[in-house]
C-alpha positions as CSV (number, residue, x, y, z in Angstrom):
1,M,5.8,-5.7,-40.0
2,T,8.7,-3.2,-39.8
3,I,10.9,-2.7,-36.8
4,D,9.3,0.6,-36.2
5,E,5.8,-1.0,-36.2
6,F,7.1,-3.6,-33.7
7,R,8.5,-0.9,-31.4
8,N,4.9,0.5,-31.1
9,V,3.8,-2.8,-29.4
10,E,4.1,-2.1,-25.6
11,L,5.0,-5.4,-23.8
12,R,5.0,-5.2,-20.1
13,V,5.2,-7.5,-17.1
14,A,2.0,-7.8,-15.1
15,K,1.4,-9.5,-11.8
16,I,-1.9,-11.3,-11.4
17,T,-3.7,-10.1,-8.3
18,A,-7.0,-11.8,-8.7
19,A,-8.6,-14.4,-11.2
20,E,-12.0,-15.8,-11.7
21,R,-14.0,-17.7,-14.3
22,V,-16.4,-15.7,-16.5
23,D,-20.0,-17.0,-16.0
24,G,-21.3,-18.6,-19.2
25,S,-17.9,-19.4,-20.6
26,E,-15.7,-22.5,-20.2
27,K,-12.6,-20.8,-21.5
28,L,-12.7,-17.2,-20.4
29,V,-10.9,-16.1,-17.2
30,K,-11.1,-12.5,-15.8
31,L,-7.8,-11.4,-14.5
32,Q,-7.1,-8.4,-12.3
33,V,-3.4,-7.5,-13.0
34,D,-0.9,-4.9,-11.7
35,L,0.8,-3.2,-14.5
36,G,2.0,-0.4,-12.3
37,E,-1.7,0.5,-12.3
38,P,-4.6,-1.9,-12.0
39,R,-6.1,-3.4,-15.1
40,Q,-8.6,-6.1,-16.1
41,V,-7.6,-8.6,-18.8
42,L,-9.8,-11.4,-20.1
43,A,-8.1,-14.5,-21.4
44,G,-9.2,-17.8,-23.0
45,I,-7.1,-19.9,-20.8
46,G,-9.8,-21.4,-18.5
47,K,-9.5,-25.0,-19.9
48,E,-5.8,-25.1,-19.0
49,Y,-5.5,-23.0,-15.9
50,A,-7.6,-22.9,-12.8
51,P,-8.0,-19.3,-11.6
52,E,-6.7,-20.0,-8.1
53,T,-3.4,-21.2,-9.6
54,L,-2.8,-17.9,-11.4
55,V,-2.8,-15.4,-8.5
56,G,0.7,-14.1,-7.9
57,R,2.1,-15.1,-11.2
58,E,4.0,-12.7,-13.4
59,I,2.9,-12.7,-17.0
60,V,3.6,-10.8,-20.2
61,V,0.9,-8.5,-21.5
62,V,0.4,-6.3,-24.5
63,A,-0.5,-3.1,-22.6
64,N,-1.4,-0.6,-25.4
65,L,-4.3,-2.3,-27.1
66,E,-7.6,-0.6,-27.3
67,P,-10.0,-2.0,-24.7
68,R,-12.3,-4.7,-26.1
69,K,-15.6,-6.1,-24.8
70,L,-15.9,-9.9,-24.4
71,M,-19.1,-11.4,-23.0
72,G,-20.1,-7.9,-21.7
73,L,-16.8,-7.4,-19.9
74,E,-14.0,-5.1,-20.8
75,S,-10.5,-6.4,-21.5
76,Q,-7.7,-3.8,-21.1
77,G,-4.8,-5.8,-22.6
78,M,-3.8,-9.2,-23.9
79,L,-1.7,-11.8,-22.2
80,L,0.9,-13.6,-24.3
81,A,0.9,-17.4,-24.5
82,A,2.6,-20.0,-26.6
83,H,0.8,-23.1,-28.0
84,G,1.7,-26.4,-26.4
85,A,2.0,-29.7,-28.2
86,D,-1.8,-30.2,-28.2
87,G,-2.5,-26.5,-28.9
88,E,-3.1,-25.7,-25.3
89,P,-2.1,-22.2,-24.1
90,V,1.2,-21.9,-22.2
91,L,1.6,-18.6,-20.4
92,L,4.8,-16.6,-21.1
93,S,6.5,-15.3,-17.9
94,V,9.7,-13.8,-16.7
95,D,12.4,-16.0,-15.0
96,R,12.7,-13.8,-11.9
97,E,10.6,-11.2,-10.1
98,V,10.5,-7.7,-11.6
99,A,8.4,-4.7,-10.8
100,P,4.9,-4.8,-12.2
101,G,4.7,-2.6,-15.3
102,S,8.3,-3.2,-16.3
103,A,8.8,-2.8,-20.0
104,I,10.0,-5.7,-22.1
105,S,12.5,-4.8,-24.9
């Protein structure tokens, strides 16, 4: 990937405003996030994170992906996570509060 290609990836801070498990999936969580505008993001983090612990957190989201359907629901972005020692997702976040939708550079 070139630096110009990387610059096309729009990373933004999103604040989670609501979270719930997706019926029929043990991994998928449906997140409502504030990216300066409301969005819905689906993430396979349900084994590691209880939805109620996610509300209010600030996470990093790829904001310019084309929407994608998962289990009949539309995801309008992708959260970023590292892999822990056992392969579990570890959410990326900012170290202090910033405005929802803030660009990451």
